[in-house]
KOLKE-973964 format. One record per residue (C-alpha): z, y, x. Coordinates in pm, whole numbers, plus 32768, in hexadecimal, padded with zeros to 4 digits. Each point is the difference from the previous one (the first is absolute). Layout:
<rs>
ZYX
...
</rs>
This chain:
<rs>
7FE88011800D
807D811480FA
7FA97F808137
813080E280C0
810C7F467F38
80997E75803C
7FB57F3D7EE9
81AC7FF87FBB
7FC681657FB4
7ED87FD57F38
80BD7EF67F26
817580F18007
7ED881387F76
7F807F197F10
815D7F6B7F36
8073818C8035
7F02806E7F5F
80237EFB7EE4
814380517FE7
7FE281637FBF
7ED77FC27EF1
810D7F027F69
80F281338004
7F4080EA7F5C
7F537F397F13
81717FAD7F6F
805D8137800D
7EE6804F7F39
80437F147F07
819C80657FE1
7F98818B7FBD
7ECB7F7C7F14
81207F217F42
8105811C7FF6
7EF2810B7F8C
7FCF7F1D7EB6
81117F237FC2
812E81097F85
81217F2A7F74
803F80577E93
814680CC8012
81387F247F7F
7F477ED4807A
81127FD6811D
80D37EDF7FE4
809D7FD28120
8191802A803E
807381757FF9
806280AD8123
813B80957FA9
80B27F477EF0
805480C47EF9
817D80B17FFE
80CC7F3E7F01
813280AB7F3C
81777FF780B2
80527F4F7EAB
7F377EEF804F
80D57F3F80CE
818D80908044
80287F738176
7EFD813D8029
80B681227FA5
8127807E80B9
810C80D07F46
80838150812F
810D80CA7FED
800A815B7FDC
802B8021816D
7EF57F148035
7F1580BB7F2D
805E813980BB
7FD57F49815C
7E987F7F7FB7
7F9B817B7F4C
8059808E812E
7F507F1280E8
7EBC803B7F12
802E81938037
7FFA7FCE816C
7EA87F118014
7EC580D1802F
7EEC80327EA9
7EF67FA780DB
</rs>
């Protein structure tokens, strides 16, 4: 094919060109599919990323009664936190 390069280099060049062609065809196929196949809204049936928050009345072990001193200490702690 090329008189100035060895047979191994020619084979490597051919493999590289075939890999590049397969990559371009795969990319084109992926872009073509994403262009025309949009999922319907609400069709996702997977697991929710963040589970829904339960109310405090769901289980008695999920709520804690605080004393007045604890509530004041918590309020003071919250006031010291930056908003952003």
